[in-house]
N, C-alpha and C positions, 0 to 999 in steps of 0.2 A: 239500394244505397245510391246516393247522388252527391255531387260536389260541384263547386265552381271550376276548379282547376285540378286536373289529374296529371301527375308527373310520373313518367315511366322510367325507373332506374334509380337505385339508391347509392350510386357512387358519389364522388366529390362534386360532380356537376349537378346531379339531381338534388343532392343535399343543399348545395349552395343556392339553387333556385328556390327550393322550399324555404330556406332561411330568409331569402330576400323578400319573397311574397308574403310570408307570415306576418309582416309588419302591417298588413292591410286587412280590412274587414271583409274577408272572403273565406270560403271553405276550401281547404286544400287536402288532397289525398296523394300520398306518394306510395307507389307500389313497386316492390322489388321481388323478383322471382327466387332469389337466394334466401337463406335463413337469417341474414344480417345485412346491414349496410356495409359498404366498402369491401365487397367480395370479389370485384373484378379488377380492372386495370388500376383502380385507385389504391389497392393494397399492395401492389407489386411494381414499384417504380423507384426512381433514384432519390425520392424524398427531398428534392432540391427546389428552392424558390429562386427561379432564374432572374438575373438582373436585366437580361435582354441584350447583352453585349454580342452574343452569337446567334441572335434571332433575326429573321428577315422582317424588318419593321414595316414593309409594304404589304405583307400578307395579313389577313384578319387575325391569325393566331399571334403574330408579332405585335400588332396594335393592342390586342387585349392583354397580352402578358405585360407589356410596358405600362398599361393603365392600372392593372391589378397590383403590380409590384409596389405601387405607391400607397396602397390601403391595407395590404394583407397583414402587416405587423399590428396595426391598430385593431383589426378584426380578431387576430389571435389574442390580443390583450382582453378584448371584450368577452371572448368565449373561454378565457382561462386555458388557452392552449399553449404548450411549450413551443417557443420559436427561438432558435439560437441566433443571436445577433449576427449580422452578416460576417461570414468568415472570409469572403472573397474566394476567388478561384485563380488557379494558375494553369494555363495550357502549356504543355511541355513539348519541346521539339528537339530532334536529334540531328537534323541536317538542314541544308539550305532550302529544300523543298518545304519542310515544316515551317521554317521561318517565313517564307513567302506567304503561306496560308495564314500565319498569325498576323502578318502585316495587314492582310485583307480583313481579317476579323477585327483588328484594332480599328480600321477605318469604318467598318460596319457598326461597331460599338459607339464610336464618336457620332456617327450619323443618327444613332438611336438615343443620343443624349446621355450616354454613360460617362460619368466623370471619374477621374482618378486612375484611369488605365495606364499601364506602363509596359513597354517591352523590356525584358530583362536579359542581361548578358549572363554568361555561365557563372560568374562569381556571385552575382546578385541572386540568381536562381537557387544556388546551393546554400546560400546564407539563409534564405527563407525556408527552404525544405532540405535539410541536411541529409535525409535518408534517401533522396532520389538517386537513381542510377548515376554514377559519376560521369557517364558518357553523355548525359543530357546537356545540351549546349545553350538552348534558348528557352525563354519563357514569356508568356503574356499574362500579366497580372491585372485583374479587375477586382474592385473592393466590395461589391454589393451582393454576391451570391449568398443565400442563406439556406438553412436546412430546417426541416419540420418533421413531425411525426404524422404521416398521412392518415393513419387509422384514427388517431386522436382528433385530428382536424375534421375529418368527415363525420365522425360520431358527434362531435361538438356542434357542428352545423345542424345535423339532424335533430339532436336533442333540443336545441334552442327552438327549432321549428315546432317540435312536439309541445314544448312548454307554452308556445303561443298558438296552440289550437290545431296544428297540422296532425292528420292521422297518417301513420306509417304502417303499411300492411306488408309484412314479410311473407315469404313463400307464396307469393301471389303473382302468377305468370299471366301476362296479357296474351290471349289467344287470337283476338281479332278486334278491329276497330268498328264501332257502330256508326254508320253514316246515313243520313237522310237528306235528300235535296242538296247534295254537295256540301253538307255541314256536319261536323262531328257531333255525335250525340252521346258517346260513351265508349266503353270497352267491355269486351267479354273476357273474363278471367277464369282460372280454375276454381275460384271461390265465388263465382256468380258475376252478374253484370253490374257495372258502375256507371251511372249516368254522369256526364261531364260536359261543361260548356266549352272548355278549352283543354286540349291535351298537349303536353310537352313530352317529346320523344328524346329522352336522355339515356337511351338504353345501351350506350357504350358499344361493345363489339356487335351487338344485335340491333343497332339503330337502323341499319339498312333493311333488316327483316321487318321491323315495326313500320318504317316509312312505306314499304311496299304494300302494306295492308291498306294504305290510304289511296295511293295513286302509283302510276308508273314513275320510277325514279331514275335519275341519271348519275347515280354514284353507287359504289360498293364499299363495304368495309372489309379490308384485307388485314387480318391479324399480322402484326409484326412482332415476332418473338424475340425476347431478350432474356438471357440467362445471367444470373448474378451469383457472386460469392459473398457470404457474410462471415467476417472474421471475429474471433474471440476478442473480448475487451482488452486483453493483455497487449494487443497491437494498437489500441486506440490513440496512443500518443506518437505514432510513427510519422504522422503528418499533421499539419496545422490548417491547411486550406483544402478546398475541393480541388482535385487534380484531374485535368482533362488530358487525354492523349490528343495528338493533332487531329483535326476534323477530317471526315471522309465525305463522299458524295451522298451517303444516306444517313449520316450521323454527325452530331456535334463533337463526336469523339467519345471513346470509352472513358469511364470515370473511376477514380478511387476517392471515396468521400467519407469523412467522419459522420456517423449518425448522431442523432440527438441523445441517444442512450449510451454512447461511448464505444460502439462497435465500429468496424470498418466495413463499408459496403463497396464492392468492386464489380465492374462489368459495364455495360452488357453488350452482347453482339446485337445484330439486327437482321433477322431472317424472316422474310415474308412467307407465310404458310396459308393453308386453306382451312385447316381444322381449328375452329374457335374454342375448342375445349382442350387443345394440346398444351398442357402445362408441364410436360415432362422435361427433365434435363438430360443431356447426353454427355458422355465422357469426351467425345470428339469436340463438341462446342466448348465445353468448359476448359479443356486442354488448350484450345486455340486462344481463348480469352486470357488464360493465365500466361501463356507464352508471349502473345502479341501485345498484351497491355500490362497486366499486373506485375509480372516479374520484370518486364522491360522497364517499367517505371520505378518499382520498388523491389529490387532483387531479394531483400530480406523476407518478404512475405512468402510463406510456404504454400505449396500446392495443396497439401493435405495437413492433417493434424490439428491445426488451429482454425480450420474452416468448420464452423459449427453447423452450417447448413448451406445448401445451394438451392436456388429456386428460379422459377421462370415467371416473367410478366408478359402479358400480351397487350400491345398498344393498338388502339382502335384507329388505325390509319385509313383514311379515305383515299379513293383513287385520285382525288384532286390534290392530295397532300396539303390541304388546309382545312381549317374548321368550316363546318357547314352549319350555319345558324340562320334559319330563314323559315317563313311560313310555307306550308304546302302550296303548290301552284294552282291546284284545281279544287281543293276542299277547304272550306273556312273552318277556323278554330283549331288547326293543327300546326304545331311548330316543331321543326327538326333541330336538334342540337347534336350533331353527328361529327364523326371524324376527329374527336377530341383526343389527340395524342399530345406528346410533349410540345409545348409547355402547358398542358391542360391543368395540372395541379396549381401552378402559379396563376393561370388565367381565370380560374373559377369565379372569383368575385365579380370580375368584369363581364364574364359570360352571363352571370345571373342578372346583372344590371341591364345588359343588352336584351335578354329575354323578356324582362319586365317591359322594356320599351316596345318590343314587338307585340306583346299582349295588348298593351294600350292601343296600338295601331289597328288591332283587329276590329275595333268598334263593337265589342261585345259588352253588354250592360253589366259591368262588374263594379263593385264598390272599392275604389282605391283610396278611400279615406283612412288615415292611420288609426290603428287600434289605440284606444285610450289607455288600456292596461298592458301595452306591449312590454315584454321583458327583454332587455338588450342582451344580457349575457346568460349564464347558467351557473349553477353551483358546481364548482370543479370537484371531481372525485378525489378522495383522500389518497395521497401517495406517501406511504410510510417513509420511503427513502428520501423524500424532500423535507421531512420534518427534523427539527432539532431533537436532541436527546430529551430535553424537558417536555417538548410538545408530544413526543412519542409516549413518554411516561404518563402524561395526563390523559392522552387518548386511550391507552390500554387500561388505565384505572376506570375510565368511563365505559369502555367496551372491550372486554378481555379477548374478543375475537381478533383484535389487532395485535395481540401478543403472541399469537400462534403462527409461526412462519411455515407456509405451505411450499413455496418455491424457494429453495435455498440459493440457486444460481442468481436470482434477481431479487431476493429478499422480499418476497410478496407474501402478505399475511392473509389469513382466512377472512378477516374483516373487509379487505379490499375486494376479494373475490365475491363475497356476499353482496357488497354494495353494487358491484358491476351487474349482478343478476337482477337487481331491483332498480336500475336506473330508468330514466324515461324511455330509452330504447334498451330493453333488457338483453343481456348476453345469456343465451340459452343453450350454448353448446361449447365444446372444448376450444374450438378455434376462436370463437367470439370472446371467451375469457382470455385467451392468449393475446388477442389484439388489444383488448381493453386495458389489461393490467400487466402484461408480459409474463404471466405464469406459463412456463413452457418455452420461452424464447431464449433461455440461457444456454450454457454450454451443453447440458445434458438433453436439451430439447424435449423436456417433459418426462424423461425417464424416471425421475424421482417424484415429481409432483403430480404427474398425470393421474394416477389412481386417487389421490387425495382430491384433486379438482373434480373428478368424476363423482365422487361421493358427495361433495358439497352441492354439485348441480342436482344430483338425485334428491337430496334432502330438501333443498330450497324450492325446487320446481314441483315437488310432490310426485315424482315418478320413480320407477324402479331403475336400478343401475343399467339394466338391459335396454332401457329406453333412452339413455343418454347418447347423443350423437357427436360425431367429430365436427361436422359442419352442416347439421340440419338434414331435412328430408329423411332418408333411410340409411344414413351413414353411421350405423350403430357401432359403438366402440367395442361392445362385448357381444359374443354370439350365444352364450349359454352359461348357466351356473354349473360349477364343478360337481356339486352334489346331485345334479340331475343326470349326470352321465351314468349309464348302466353298462357294466362290463359283463359280457356273456362269453365264457370260455376264453377270456383274454382279449376279446374284441369289443369295440364300442358298438352299442345298439343305436345306430343313427336314426332310427325311427322315433326315438325319444328326445332327439336334440332339436330344439327350436332355434332357427337362425333368422 
C-alpha cells in the first residue's frame, strides 16, 4: 500500500488536516490506532470555541486560535455541524485579587482584538446570571465564546475527507517510521507497511513517541489530566453564559458551561501525570472540583444525584507549553504537529492550513491542483429530535425504523443508529454509536438502550452478540451465552465458558 501523504492520528487535528488536504489531487491515508476517530483528547474537553480573550496572542497557539475563530462557524455550516451562536463568557471573581486578574485578562483581550468586553459590578453580574453565588462580586464579560459538539465536528471533518478520496484506517497502529537517506519512505504498522512521501505526526498524547522514531527530539508530551462533571438536562437553564472561575497559573480557570445538547459540563482540574492511559476519576479530585469551583460558583448544583456521569480528559501538553508544528530537523518529509492542548479544538482549522504550507515548503513533488469534483460539505445525519412533527411522520412512513425509539433518555431511533453504522466512517461499537447519535448519553447512561444497541450492531455488522465491543479491539461487551453455562452439582463448569 502506498500514498502521497500519511497522517498519524484521527483526532480533531488529524481530521482537520485530512479535510484540508483532500481538496487537492493527491492520495491521503489517515491511520488511527483506536477503533474510531475522536477517541483521545478530542472527545474529552470543554467543547468550547475560544474567542481568544484569555489566550497569549504572542504564542503560536494563541495566533492560530485567533485566526481559526474567524472561520470555524462557516466551516461548521459547510459540514452541517451544530454550532451554538456565541454565548459569551463571564469570568467570576469574589475578591480584589480576582478583580486584578480580570483586569489583566481584559487588557489581554483588548490586545488580541476582542471587542465588546466589559468589567461587571456585582449588580450587573447577578442580573446576567441570577443563580450565581450571591457572594460573587466581580465579573468580566466577553461576547464571542461559542460551544460545539467535538465528536460531531471531528467525525464530520473525517467524513468529508473520505467523501473526497481519503482512506481512513482504524485500529492501525504505527510501529516504526521507514527512513532511507534521511528521507521518510513510509511506516510500519500492525497491518503492514504503508509507503508515503510525506508523514504528518498528529498523534496527540503519543506525538513524542512517534517523533522519536525519526530523530532525537527536544520535547516531551506530559499528559495533563482534567476531570469533569456532566449534569442532567434538568439543570440546563441554570446559566446562560460560559462561566469561568478566576484564572490560575496553570489554567484559564475552571468552567461551568452549557453544552450544545442541553446538559451542564463542569470542571476541570489540571494534574500533570506520567501515565498516558490513566482516564480514571477519583473522589478526591472530584470533591475538590465541586467544592472549589462548582458549588462556589453555583451553590444549587448538587454533588451527586443529578450528575449523570463524571469523566477524565488528558491534554497533550508539551514541555514547551506551546504548539509544536514544524518539520523534522534531520529527516525530510516528516512534520510534527504536537503539544496540541487548549485551545486546540478552536485552532484546528488554522493548524491544518499551517500544515499545508509546511508541506508545500518541503519541495516534494505533490499535485496541489484542486480536485474538479471536490465536495465541500457532507450529507448530515438524520436527527429525529431536530425534525418537526410533520417531517418525522413523513420520515417514519418512508422508513419505519425511525419510528422505533431505542434510547428513551435522548429519544434516539433505530433508524438513526442504523444510519450511523453505515456512514462514510462507520460506527462499529457501542461507544462509537454513543458519540454519533447520543444513544447511551442520557441519564441512565445506556442502562435501558444498551442491549438494544448491541443487538442492532450485531445484526447490521453480521457478527454475533459476543463479538460486539464497547470500544473496539477486544473490549467485548458480553462474555458468554447463558445457555452455554453448565451447572455441575451447583457449580459452574468454567472449562465450558468462552471469554
